[in-house]
N, C-alpha and C positions, 0 to 999 in steps of 0.2 A: 958433688954439687954443694955449695955452701948454703946456709939458711938464707942468706940475702939473695942468692940467685934463684932459689925456690920461691921466695916471695915475690920476686920480679916476674917469674913465670906465671905465678898464680894470678897476679894483678893483670898481667898481659892477656891471659886467657879470659877472664872476665870482661876486661875493658874491650879488647879487639874482637875477639870471637864472639862472645855473648852480647855485650852491649852494642857494639857497632855492627855485628853481623858479618865481619870480614871472614868468611869461611876459608879463604886460601891460607890464612895464618895457621890453620890446624896442622899443616904439613911441618911448620916449624916447632909448634909447641907439643905435639902428641907423638909419642913413639909408635912405630909399626907394631909393636908387641903389646900395646895397650889393650886391655880387655874391659869393655864396659858391661858390668853385670847386670845393669838395668835394661839394656838394649835387647831386642829380639834376636834370636839365633841367625847368623848370616850377616847381621848388620852390627855386630858387637866388638868389632876389632879396629884398632888404628885410628889414624885421623878421620876416615870416613865415618866412624861412629861418633866422633865428637862433632862433626859437621851435621850429622843427623840430629844430635841432641840439641845443638844450637838452633837449628831450623825449627824443631819442634817447640822449643821454649819461646822463641821469638814469634812464632805463629800463635801460641796459646796465650802468651802474656805480653803483647807488644808495648802496652804502657809501662810495664815493669822495666823492661830492657832499655828503654830509652829515657826514663825518668831520672832527673838528678836530685829529686826532693829528699832521697834517703841514701846516705852513704853507709855501706857496710864495712865493718872492720874485718881485717884478715882472720882475726880470732872468731868472729861471728860465722864467717863464710866457711872456714875450715871446720867448725863444729857441725855444720849441716851434713859433712860427710861421714859422720860417725854412724 
């Protein structure tokens, strides 16, 4: 995967899955082999894990997910994962 393809997937994950709450898109964006090390055991694998994360974040921080008042750069967002 090229750097540009990776950036496009990253943007799509934040915009569609996290901001809009389109949980179905997780099937397209997240590999079945994905392991979410922050999730509880049994809910830490594949697209279902990302759907759970998106639901949790959107429930806990609804204003953050829908606000357009702050635009994060890819560099800022990717640094959070470190």
